[in-house]
C-alpha positions in Angstrom: -3.8 41.5 179.3 -1.7 42.0 182.5 1.8 40.5 182.8 0.4 38.0 185.4 -2.4 36.9 183.1 0.0 36.6 180.1 2.4 34.5 182.1 -0.4 32.3 183.3 -1.5 31.7 179.8 2.0 31.0 178.6 2.7 28.6 181.5 -0.6 26.7 180.9 0.4 26.2 177.3 3.8 25.0 178.2 2.4 22.6 180.8 1.1 20.5 177.9 4.6 20.0 176.6 7.9 21.0 178.2 7.8 21.8 181.9 7.5 25.6 182.4 10.0 27.6 184.5 9.0 30.1 187.2 11.5 32.7 188.1 11.6 33.3 191.9 12.7 36.4 193.7 12.9 36.0 197.5 13.0 38.7 200.2 14.8 37.4 203.3 17.6 34.8 203.8 17.3 33.6 207.4 14.9 31.0 208.9 12.2 31.1 206.2 14.6 31.9 203.4 16.4 28.7 204.2 13.2 26.6 204.4 11.7 28.0 201.2 15.0 27.7 199.3 15.3 24.1 200.3 11.8 23.5 199.0 12.5 25.2 195.7 15.6 23.1 195.2 14.0 19.8 196.2 10.6 20.1 194.4 11.7 19.4 190.8 13.0 15.9 191.4 10.7 14.8 194.2 7.3 16.1 193.2 7.7 14.4 189.9 6.7 15.4 187.3 6.8 18.9 188.7 4.1 21.4 187.7 7.0 23.9 187.1 10.7 24.2 187.6 11.8 27.0 190.0 14.5 29.3 188.7 16.2 30.9 191.6 16.6 34.4 190.0 17.4 36.6 193.0 17.4 37.1 196.7 17.1 40.4 198.6 18.2 41.6 202.0 19.5 44.7 203.8 22.9 43.3 204.8 24.9 43.0 201.6 27.5 40.5 202.9 24.9 38.2 204.4 22.6 38.5 201.3 25.5 37.7 198.9 26.5 34.7 201.1 22.9 33.5 201.0 22.8 33.8 197.2 25.9 31.7 196.9 24.8 29.1 199.5 21.2 28.6 198.2 22.1 29.0 194.5 20.4 32.3 193.5 21.7 33.8 190.3 22.1 37.3 191.9 21.3 39.3 194.9 19.8 42.8 195.7 20.0 45.0 198.7 16.8 46.8 197.5 13.7 44.7 197.2 12.2 47.3 194.9 15.0 46.7 192.3 14.5 43.0 192.6 10.8 43.3 191.9 11.5 45.3 188.8 13.6 42.4 187.5 11.6 41.0 184.6 12.9 37.5 185.3 11.1 37.4 188.6 7.6 36.0 188.2 7.0 34.8 191.7 7.8 37.0 194.7 8.5 35.0 197.9 8.2 37.4 200.8 10.0 35.9 203.8 10.8 39.2 205.5 9.8 40.4 209.0 6.1 41.2 209.4 6.6 44.9 208.8 8.0 44.2 205.4 5.0 42.1 204.2 2.6 44.8 203.0 4.6 47.3 201.0 6.7 44.8 198.9 3.8 42.5 198.3 1.6 45.3 197.1 4.2 46.5 194.7 4.8 43.0 193.5 1.1 42.7 192.7 1.1 46.0 190.9 4.0 44.7 188.8 2.0 41.5 187.9 4.1 39.1 190.1 2.5 36.1 191.8 3.1 36.2 195.6 3.9 33.7 198.4 4.0 35.6 201.7 5.0 34.3 205.1 2.5 34.4 207.9 1.0 36.4 209.5 -0.1 38.1 206.4 0.4 41.5 208.1 0.5 43.2 211.5 -3.2 44.1 211.5 -6.4 43.2 209.7 -6.4 46.7 208.1 -2.9 46.2 206.8 -3.9 42.7 205.5 -6.9 44.2 203.7 -4.7 46.5 201.7 -2.7 43.5 200.5 -5.9 41.5 199.7 -7.2 44.5 197.7 -4.0 44.8 195.8 -3.8 41.1 194.7 -7.5 41.1 193.8 -7.1 44.2 191.6 -4.0 42.8 189.9 -5.4 39.3 189.3 -2.3 37.5 190.4 -2.1 34.3 192.3 -1.5 34.8 196.0 -0.9 32.4 198.9 0.0 32.8 202.6 2.6 30.3 203.9 0.4 28.6 206.4 2.4 25.5 205.8 0.6 23.3 208.3 -2.3 22.9 205.9 0.2 20.8 203.9 1.0 18.3 206.6 -0.3 14.9 205.3 -2.1 14.2 208.6 -3.8 17.6 208.6 -5.0 17.2 205.0 -6.2 13.7 206.0 -8.3 15.3 208.8 -9.7 17.8 206.3 -10.7 14.9 204.0 -12.4 13.1 206.9 -14.4 16.2 207.8 -15.4 16.8 204.1 -16.5 13.2 203.8 -18.8 13.6 206.8 -16.9 10.9 208.8 -16.8 13.1 212.0 -20.4 14.3 211.6 -21.3 17.5 213.3 -18.3 19.2 214.9 -18.7 20.1 218.5 -15.2 21.2 219.7 -11.9 22.5 218.4 -9.2 23.0 221.0 -5.7 24.0 220.0 -2.4 25.0 221.6 0.8 26.1 220.0 3.6 26.0 222.6 7.3 26.9 222.5 9.9 27.9 225.1 12.6 29.8 223.3 12.2 33.2 225.1 12.1 31.9 228.6 14.7 33.6 230.9 17.3 30.8 230.7 17.7 31.4 227.0 18.8 35.0 227.5 16.9 36.1 224.3 17.6 39.8 223.7 15.2 42.4 222.3 14.6 41.1 218.8 12.1 42.2 216.1 9.6 39.5 217.2 9.2 41.3 220.5 8.6 44.8 219.0 5.0 45.7 218.1 6.0 48.1 215.4 7.8 45.3 213.5 5.9 42.2 214.5 2.4 43.5 215.2 1.9 41.0 218.1 3.9 38.4 219.9 3.0 34.7 220.4 -0.4 35.6 218.9 0.9 36.4 215.4 3.9 34.2 215.5 2.2 31.0 216.7 -1.5 31.7 217.2 -2.0 32.7 213.6 -1.2 29.1 212.6 -3.9 27.6 214.9 -6.4 30.2 213.9 -5.8 29.4 210.3 -6.2 25.6 211.1 -9.4 26.4 212.9 -10.7 28.2 209.8 -9.5 25.5 207.5 -10.9 22.6 209.4 -14.0 24.0 211.2 -14.9 27.3 209.7 -15.5 30.9 210.5 -15.7 32.3 214.0 -18.4 34.5 215.6 -16.9 35.7 218.8 -13.9 35.5 221.1 -13.1 36.1 224.8 -9.4 36.3 225.5 -6.5 37.2 227.8 -2.9 38.1 226.9 0.2 38.3 229.1 3.7 39.7 228.8 5.9 37.9 231.4 9.2 39.8 230.7 8.7 43.4 229.8 12.3 44.5 229.6 15.0 42.8 227.6 18.6 43.7 226.7 19.2 45.4 223.4 21.2 43.4 220.9 24.0 46.0 220.8 24.4 45.7 224.6 23.5 49.3 225.1 20.6 49.3 227.6 17.2 47.7 227.7 14.3 47.6 225.3 10.6 47.5 226.2 8.7 44.4 225.1 5.3 45.6 223.9 3.8 42.4 222.5 2.2 39.4 224.2 4.3 36.5 225.4 1.1 34.3 225.7 -2.6 34.4 225.0 -5.6 32.2 225.8 -9.0 32.5 224.1 -12.4 30.9 224.0 -14.1 31.1 220.6 -17.5 30.4 219.2 -17.8 29.2 215.6 -20.4 30.1 213.0 -21.5 26.5 212.7 -22.2 26.2 216.5 -19.0 24.6 217.6 -17.0 26.0 220.4 -13.2 26.0 220.9 -10.2 27.2 222.8 -6.9 28.6 221.4 -3.7 29.1 223.3 -0.2 30.1 222.3 2.9 30.9 224.3 6.7 31.0 224.0 7.1 30.3 227.7 6.1 26.6 227.9 9.2 24.9 229.3 9.9 21.6 227.5 7.7 22.4 224.5 9.8 22.9 221.4 7.2 23.2 218.6 4.1 21.7 220.1 1.3 22.5 217.7 -1.4 20.2 219.0 -5.2 20.3 218.3 -8.2 18.0 218.9 -11.5 18.0 217.1 -14.5 16.3 218.7 -17.4 15.4 216.5 -20.7 13.6 216.5 -19.2 10.4 215.1 -15.6 10.6 216.3 -12.6 12.6 217.5 -9.2 13.2 216.0 -6.0 14.6 217.7 -2.9 15.9 216.0 0.5 16.9 217.4 3.1 18.5 215.1 6.0 17.0 217.1 4.6 13.6 215.9 3.5 14.9 212.6 3.2 11.5 210.8 0.6 10.3 213.3 -3.0 10.8 214.2 -5.0 9.7 217.3 -8.5 8.7 216.3 -11.6 7.6 218.1 -14.7 6.4 216.4 -18.0 6.4 218.4 -19.4 3.0 218.9 -17.2 1.1 216.5 -15.3 -1.0 219.0 -16.2 -3.3 221.8 -16.5 -1.3 225.0 -13.7 -3.3 226.5 -11.2 -1.9 224.0 -12.9 1.3 223.0 -10.7 4.4 223.0 -8.3 6.4 220.9 -6.0 4.5 218.6 -2.9 5.7 216.8 -2.9 5.8 213.0 0.4 6.1 211.1 -0.1 8.6 208.2 2.5 7.2 205.8 0.6 5.0 203.3 0.8 5.5 199.6 -2.8 6.6 199.5 -2.4 9.3 202.2 -1.9 12.9 200.9 1.4 13.5 199.1 2.9 10.2 200.1 3.1 9.0 196.5 6.1 11.4 196.1 8.0 10.1 199.1 9.1 6.8 200.6 7.7 3.4 201.4 5.2 3.4 204.3 6.8 3.9 207.7 9.8 5.9 206.3 8.9 9.3 207.8 8.9 12.7 206.4 9.5 16.0 208.3 8.6 19.6 208.9 10.6 20.8 205.8 8.5 18.7 203.5 5.4 20.9 204.2 7.0 23.7 202.2 7.6 21.5 199.3 4.0 20.5 199.2 2.7 24.1 199.5 5.0 25.5 196.8 4.1 22.6 194.4 0.5 23.5 195.0 1.1 27.2 194.2 3.1 26.3 191.1 0.2 24.1 189.9 -2.2 27.0 190.5 0.0 29.4 188.6 0.8 27.1 185.7 -2.7 25.6 185.2 -4.7 28.7 186.4 -6.3 26.8 189.3 -7.7 28.5 192.4 -5.3 28.5 195.4 -8.1 27.8 197.8 -9.6 26.0 199.5 -6.6 24.0 200.4 -4.0 26.7 200.0 -4.4 29.8 202.2 -5.1 32.8 200.1 -4.6 36.4 201.1 -8.3 36.3 202.0 -7.5 33.5 204.5 -4.6 35.6 205.8 -6.9 38.6 206.2 -9.5 36.4 208.1 -6.8 35.2 210.4 -5.7 38.8 211.1 -9.3 39.7 211.9 -9.4 37.1 214.6 -6.0 38.2 215.9 -7.3 41.7 216.2 -10.4 40.5 218.0 -8.3 38.6 220.5 -6.3 41.7 221.3 -9.5 43.8 221.5 -11.1 41.3 223.9 -8.0 41.1 226.1 -7.7 44.9 226.3 -11.4 45.4 227.1 -11.8 42.3 229.1 -15.1 41.6 227.2 -16.3 39.3 224.5 -15.4 40.6 221.1 -17.5 39.9 218.0 -15.6 38.8 214.9 -16.5 40.5 211.7 -14.6 39.5 208.6 
């Protein structure tokens, strides 16, 4: 029996009595490290009773002073400057990989070989081929694995999935999505950072933002057959962070794509980090035979809904639905209706889901994004880049 299988069996037994504990080792302490740590600390008393109690065993990073400060701030028992040493720590049972994209594959593969369950930030890897090595590793090890596509865990998004599964929308005709931000426009003065370097990031707006809407398309509509796309880099040279010269931006600043789904639906995908005024505008609309739904992450507790033929023609149109009732997904854990939750709560929902899968040996999919889902998203990302480079339609083969 592998370490992972043994732990799952022990945790499942403990779930019948005392709440089990899961030791967490995290790589990275910046944006996602902060978001995930907040979720680990909040989960035990809000998702109650919790499927497991997170024990914040260790955090790892290259900068010793910053990593030590993060360990103190977030409440980790210790810190490492070598992620390999952290993964060898027997108290670490779940590896939370929040590092840059070029540190997703090697640490996650080693974690799987050591029998650790894995939560990895998106995109799963820089390319589909790299993602496939990670998928093969977790399948061989038999560990639980999830990609942090946290927007699957927005209550309104899960409500849309429930509507689709129930047949309420009927046949799906269209999926159109945009994910728009503005933070690297010229007036921000953003220097050459890792997200603008292909070697570290793999791609630009495509992997950073587009991967999210690609995953939502997979989750809500299904697999894709083909894509026709364009990419654009608006600013090709940026100052280096040390002030010594300029660096070459070799990733996309924006992309647009038309896609064909396996079920006959058609769609459009667009992401950019040059949309002035858009802060975190992840917005999509689904048009079906019986109705349409529209979601905007910046108004994440709401849906716009249209039902075909159910209203008098004088008043027929989209109407706003507040997703905050006790019977809506996850709201049983939060506040009375109308008392809103935010972006940070999606991480609490996703980690609670993963803990339940670990403790009770449940499948992570279909609602959680597995490494297979991460690989499928990477396949589409690669096809978009292929289409843009060739200026031809690219077939999608998972």
